[in-house]
N, C-alpha and C positions, 0 to 999 in steps of 0.2 A: 504493499499499500504506500510506503514512503521509501524514497530512494536511499535513506541512510537512518541508522539507528538514532542519531542525534536529532533528526527532524521528527522522528516518531515521538521522542521524549519532549520535544518543543510542543507538539500538538497535545500531548498528555498534560504537560505542565500548564499550558494555556487554558484548556477547556475544563479540566478537573479543577484547577485553581478557581476559575471563574464561578463555576457551579457551586462548589462547596466553600468558597471564600466567604460568602455571605454568612455562613454559619460559623466559620473559623474566627472571623473578626469579632463576632459577639463573644465567643468563647475566650478569646485573648483579652478583650477589654474587661469583661466582667471577672475574669480570673485575676487581672491586675488589681481591680478594686477589692477582690476577696482577700488579697494579702493583708489588708487593713479592714476587714469586715467588723471586727469587734470595735474598732475606733469609730467606724461609721455608725454603728448601733448606738454608741454613747452620744454622738452628735444628734442622732434622730430621737433619742429618748433622754431628755435633760435630767430626769430623776435618776439616772444611772451614772452621773458625771461625779464619780468619786473614785478613790484609788482601788485598783484590783485587790481582792480579798482572798485569803486561803480558805479552804474548806472549813466551815464553822463546826461548832459542836453538834453532833448528831442527836444526842440525848436531850439537849436543852433548846436547840434552835431548829434543826431540821425536822425531827419527828413531830413536834407540835404543828409545824406548818404542813408537813405532808398529810397529817390526818385531816386537814381542811380541804385538801384537793378532792374534787368530785369527778367522776367519769365524764369525759367530753360528750356533749349531746350529739354532735355530728358523727363522731366515731360509733357511738351506740346506735344511731339510726341506721348507719351504713353497714355496720358489720355484725351487729347482734343477730339479725335474722339469718346471716349466713353461718355464723358459729353455732347457734343454739339448735339443739335436736327437738323439734316440735313434738315428736312422738313420745318424749319423756315428760312433757308437761308445758305449762305456759312459760314464757320468757320472764326472767327475773327483772323487776323494775330497776331502772337505771340506779337510782340512789340506794338501792339495797345490795349492789354488788360489793363483795368483800375484797379488800386489798390482797394481792398475792405477791407483789414484788415493789420495792421502793428503789429509786435511783436518784443521784445527784452528780452534776458534772460542772467543772470549772477549769479555767486555764490561768496562766499568768497574766493574761490580758483582760480577764473578765472581772469587772466589779461586782456584777450580780451572778447569781447561781441558777442554774437550770435544773429543775427537779421534775420528777414524775412518779406515777403509780401505774401499775398494771393490775387491773381488776379482773379476777378469774370468772369466767363464764361457767356457772355450776353444772349445767346439763348440756354439754358440748357434744357436737357430732364426732369430734376426734379427741377424746380425753387426753391423748398423749402429745397433741400438737400444741401450737401457740393459740391458746384460747383467751386472749386478753382484750378487754376494752380499756383504752388508755386515758389518762388524765394528766395534764402537764401544767406547770406554773413556773414563773420566774420570781425568784425570792431575793430580798435584800439580805445578804448574809450577815449584816451587822445586827439585825433584829428579827429576822424571820418574816418581815412584812412582804406581802405580795406586791409586785410591780404590776401596774395596769395591764391586764392580758389583752386588752384591744389595741395596744401599741405594737406595731409591726417593727421587728428588728430588721431594718432595711438592709444592713450589710450582710448579716449571717442568714437571714431568712428569705432575702429576695435576690440581692446581687450574686451571692455565692451559689445558690441553686441555679441561677440563671446560667452560670459558668459551665456546669456539667450536665444540665437537663433542659435548658432553654425554658424552664417553667412549664414544660409540657409534660405533665405527670401521667396522663392517661396511658395505661399499658407500658409505661416507661418508654414511650416513643421518643421523647427528648433525649434520654440517655443513649438510646440506640443511634439517633441521628448524630449526636456529638461523637460517638465512637466510630461511626462510618467516616465522619470528617477527619478524625485523628488518623485513620488508616489512609485515607486519601492524601492527608498532609504529609505522611511519611513518604508516600510515593511522589508527591510534588517536590519535596526537599530533595530526593534523590535525583529526580529528573531535572531539577533546577541546577544541581551540581554538574550534571552531564551537559546541560546547555551552555553554561558559562564556564568555558574551559580555562579562561584567564581569571580564576577566581581570586588570586592574590591581588592582582591589579585592581579588580572591582571593589576590593575591600577599601581602597583609598580613592576611588574615582566618584566624584560628584561635581557636576557642572550646573550649578543653579542659574547661571546666566544664559544658558542654552533655552531653546524653546521647550514648552511644557512636556512634550513627549519625551525628549532626550533626558530632561532633568528628572522626569518621573521614573524613567527606567533606570537611571543611575541611583536614585534613591531607593528604588525596589531592590536592585542588586545589592547595594551596600548594606541596607538594614537586614536583608536576608542572610548575607554573609557574616555580619557581625554577630548575630544572634543564632546562627545556624546550630551549635551544640545545644543551646537552650531549647530551641524549638523542637529539635529532634528528641531530646531527653523527655520533655514534658508531654509530647504526644505518645511516646512510648509508655512512660509510666502511668499516664491516664488510662491507657488500654489495660495495663497491668492491674490497676486498682479496681477497675470495673469488669475484669474478666468473668467474675462469677455472675454478675448480672447479665452479661451477654449470652451466658449459657443457662440462664435461669429456667428455660422451658425443659431442659434436659435434667437439671438438678432437682426441680420441684416435683416432677412427675415420674420420669423413668427411674430416677435414682433415689426417691423418697424412702423407700423400705431400707436401702443401704444406709442413708443418712440417719434415720431413726435407730437403726441398730448400732451405728457408730456412737451415737450419743449415749445409748445404754452402756456400751463397752467402755467409753471414756469416763463415764460416772463411776463404773466399778474400779477403774484404774486410779482415779484421783480421790475417791472417797467422798465426792461431792454428790448429794442425793439428786437423783434425776427427777423424782416426783415428790409430791407431798405424802406424809405418812398418814394423814387423817387424824392425827392426835394433836389437840391444842397445846401449845407451849408458849411461854413468855419470851421476850427478847432481852438478852443480857445487854450490859452497857457496851454500846458500839464505840464510844469514846475510848474505853480501855483497849478495845481491839485496834483502834487507830493508833494509839500509843505504842502498842506492840509491834505493829507493822512498821512504824517509823523507826523503832528500834532495830528491827531486823534489816531494814534497807540501809541504815547507818552502819550496821555491822559488816555489810557487804560493800562499803565504801561508796554508797550511792544515797546519801541522806536527801530527803526530799519531802514534799507535802503530798497528800492524797489528791489525786485529780479526778478520780471516778470512784464512786461508792455504789454498791448495789446490795440489797437485801432480798434473798430468794425465799419463797415459800413462807411469807409473813404469817406469824401466829401459829406455826406448825412445828412439830417435833423435829422435822427434817430441815428446818430453816437454816440457811448459812449466809454469811456476810462475805462479799468479795471486795477487796480494797485494791486499788490500782494506783501506782505512783504517777504523779504528773511529770512526765519526761521532757520538760522544757529545756534541760541542759544537754540534750543529745539530739542527733538527727533522726535516729531510728524511732519509729512510732511504736514504743513498747510500754507496757504498764507494770511489769514485775509483779503480777498479782499474788496476793496473799489472802487465803480464804479461811474463815473461822466459823465454828459451830455456833449458830445463832442463840441457842438457848443457854450455852455455857461459857461461850467465849474462847473455847480451846481451839488450838491450831489444827486445821484439817489438812491443808496442802498449800505448798508454795509452787508456783509455776517454775518448771525446770528450765536449764539452759536451752536455748533454741538451737535447732539445727542450722547448718550453713545455709541451706535454701531459704528458711524462714528469716534468717538474719538479713539475706539480700533483699527479700521481699519487703520487710519492715524497714530497711534503710531506704530503699526506693520510694516506698509509700511516705515515709516521713519527709524525704527530700521534696517530694511533690506538694505535700500538704502544709509543710513548713510550720509546725507547731513549736518550734524551738525558738529560744531567745537569741536573736541576732539581727539587730535592727539595720545594719548596713546591707546584710544579705537580703532582707526583706525589700529594701528599696532597689536592689539589683533585680529582684524578681519583677518588680513593677516595671523597671526599665526594660527587661526582656520581653515582658507581655506587651508593652506599648510599641516596641520595635516590631513585634509581630503584626500589630494593628497597622503600623506605617507600611510595613512590607505589602500587606494585603490591599490597603487603600491605594497605594501607588500602582499596584497591579491592575486594580480597576481602572485608575486614570489612564495608564498606558494603553490598556485595551481599547478604551473609548477613543483616545487621541489618535491611536494608529489607524482606526477604521472609520471615524466619523466623516472624513472628506469623501471617502469611497461610498459610504452609505447615503451621504447627502446627494451625491450625483445620481445614485440609483434610485432615490426616493425611498430608501429603506428606513424603518423606524427602530432597527436593532440597537444602534448606538444610543439612541434616545432612551430606550427602556432600560439599558444596562446603566446608563448614567444616572437615571432617576433612582434606580434600586441602590446604587453606589452612595448617592447623596443620603438616601434614607438609612442605610446601613452605617455609614461613617459619622456624619454629623447629626443624623436623626437619632442615632442611638445615645449619643452624648446628651442631646437635649432631653430625651426621655429620662436618663439617669439624673440629670440636674433638676429637671422639672418635678421629679418625684421628691427631691429634697425640698424644693420650694413648697410643694403641696404639704409636706410634712410640717413645715413651720407655719403655714397659713391655717391649717385645720385645727379646731380647738382640741385640747388634750382629751376632754371628756366626751368627744363625739363618738357615738355608738358606731362600731365598725369602722373606725378611723383607718385602720390598716388596709381595708378593702378599698376605701376611697383613695388611698395613696397608690394602690396598684392600678386603679382605673386611671389616675393621673398619669402614671407611667405609660400605660398602653395608649391613652388618648394623645399624649405628646408625640408618641411614635407615629401613630396614624396620621396626625396633623402634619408631621414631617414629610411622611410619604406623599400625602395629597399635595403638599406644597412643591415638593421635588418634581412630581409629575406635571403640575400646572405650569411650572416655570421651565420645563425642559425643551420647549419649542426651538430655542436657539441651537440646541445640539443637532436638530434635524437639518440646520443650515451650517453646520460645521463650526459653530461657535461654542463658547463656554456657557454652561448652565449657570445663570445668576443665582440659582438656589444655594450653590456651594457658599458664596459670599454672604448671602442673606442669613443662611442658617449659622454661619460663624458668628454673625452679629447676634443672633438669638442665643447661642451658647454663652457669649460674653455677657449679655444682659441678664440671663437667668442666673449665671454664677455669681455675679455681683449682688443681685437681689437675694439669693440664698444666704450670703455672708451677712447682708444688712439685716435680713429677717432674723437670723440666729442672734445677732447682737440685740435687736429690739425686743425679741420675745423671751430670751433668757438672761440677758445682761452679760453673756460671755463673749464680749468683743475681743478682738485680737490684742489689744493693749493689756487686757486683764489676763487672758489665756497664755500670753507670752512673757509678760514682764512682772505683773502683780502676783497672781495666783498660778504660776505656770502649770498648764494642763495641755500637754501636747497632743493628746487624742483629739480634742476639739479644734485646737489651733492648727493641727496638721490638716484636718479636713477643710477648714477655712482658707489656709494658704494654698492647698491644692486647687480649690475653686478659683482663687484669684490668679493662680498660675495658668489654669485653663482659660480664664478669661483673657489674659494677656496673649496667650498663644492664639486664641481665636481672633482677637483684634489684629494681631500681626498677619495672620492668614487672610483675614477679609481685605486687608490693605494690599497684600501681595498678589492676590488672584488677579486683579485687573491688569497688573503689569505682565503676568504670564499669558493672560488672554491677548494683550497687544503684541507680545512676543510671538505668540502662535500665529496671529495674523500676518505679521512681518515675515515670519519664516515661510508661510504658505505663498506669500507674494514672491519671495526670493525663488522658491522652488519653480513656480509657474513661469518665471522669466529666465531662469538659469539654464545653461547647457547641461547635458547629462554628466559631464566631468565635474562641473561645479556643484551639482546636487549632492555628490558624494561628500562634499566638505561642509555642507549646511548642517 
C-alpha cells in the first residue's frame, strides 16, 4: 500500500494521532491537574483550608462519627434489588441495615478524612460475594464533624476521574476508551520516532518566526521529543494499573469460581477470617492496635503513620482490624499491612515481603500515581503532562494548516470540522475547567446539590465552547485562521482572573494573605496557576494575529515563487 515503511508509519502517526488525540489531550490535561487534586479540593471547599492531619483516634473521634453515617439512598435504590434474594423475604429497610465494615483513609496532603461503612445485605443472593450497601462521609479529623456532603471535591472527584475515565462511568466505557487511547499513543510514539529520523536535531529546533505550519511542526516535534520517555512510561503504566479492569469480563464470570476459591485459601494461609462467625462480639481498643502497628513499623526501620484503616465483620467474633502504613516516603505504593483480631487486639498477621514481580508492579503503580512526598517531582509531572497537551495541540494545528488551502480550493469542509474540534478540545477544555471553579465560588455553600450544579457548569461551558468554535470556523473554509482560537484565549484569561477575584471576595484568602501573612500554598498555588494561565492566554491571543498574517504572507510568497524558491520558504 505504501512505497516505504516510513511512509506507512507517517500515515499511522497522522490519522491515529488525529482520531485518538482528542481523547489523549483530555487525559494529559486532567492528569496534570490531578497531580495537585487535593490542593484543588481545598480551594473548592474553604472549610477544609487547614493543615493536613494524621489519622485521628479511632476510639474517640472516628467511631462516634462512623456510627452516624447512614446507607446512601442512591446506592440502596440501585443495588439493593440486585443483591437481595426476594425468595427469602422482603428487603431490609435502608436505615435498618447493620454495619459490616468500617474504613478511613488519609494522605500527607489531606486535611480532611474520608470514611465509609459497608452495610451488609442480610438475605443476599450470593452470601459469599460482596453484598454491601455503602455510606460515605468526609470528616474533620480535629473534632469528627462532618464536612458538607453536598460539596464536590473538584480535584479528586471530578478532574482526577476525568483523567482515567472521561467521567463516562456506564459499563466502564470511559476507562476502556482511555485504555485504547493509551495503546494507540504507544504506537504513535514509536511511529513518530520512525518518521523523525533526525530526532536529536529536532530536540533543539524551534523557529517561531516562521509561518504557522512550520512553527507548529517544530513545536510538535520538540515537545514530543523532550517528554518522550515521560509519555511512553505513563501510557505503559496506565495500561498496567487498569489491566484487571480491561479483562473484567473474564475475571468476573469465567474465573469467578477460581477467584472465590483463592479467597478461601488465602484466608486459611493468613489466619484472617473469610466470613462472619455469626457470634456477636465487642470491638477492642483500635487505638491500642494502632500504637502496636506503629511500634512494629518503627522496629523495621520504617516509622510512619496509618494511612488506611479498615475494620472487617463489625460486631462479630471473626472481626479483624487491618492497618496500612501511609507510604508517602517511598515511590512504591505499599501499605505494609498489619492485621489484629478485633475482639482482643492480638496480632493475627503481618504482610510478608513481596515478590520481585509484585515489587516492580507496586513501584510502577506508585510512580504513576505519585502519592509520595516530592514537590519538585510533582511539578515535573505537571510539566510533562502539559508538554503532552502542547504536542497534541500543535499536531492538530499542523494537520489543519497543511490541508486547509487544498480543502478551500476543493470546497471541502474537512479542515473546518477538525479545526473546530481542536479549538473545543484545547481552549474549550480549559474554559470548562476554569468555568467550573468560577461556578464553585459563585454558588452558595448551602445550595442543595451544589456539586451537581458545578458539573452542569463544566459541561455547559464546554458545549458553549464547541458551539462558538463551530460558529466562528467559517474563515478556515477560506484558508484563514479561526478567530475562535483568539477569542477563547481571551475567555480563558477573563475566567481565570474572575476565579481568583471571587476566591478573595468570598473567602478572604487573597494572595497577599495566602503567600505573605498566613502562608497557605495549597490555595495560593491554585490562584497563582490561574493567573499564570491568564498570562499565557493573553500572550497567545496577542500572538495569534501575527501568526495569521505570517501565514497569509507565506501563502503569497508560495504563489509567486518559483519551485526552487518554494523549497526555502
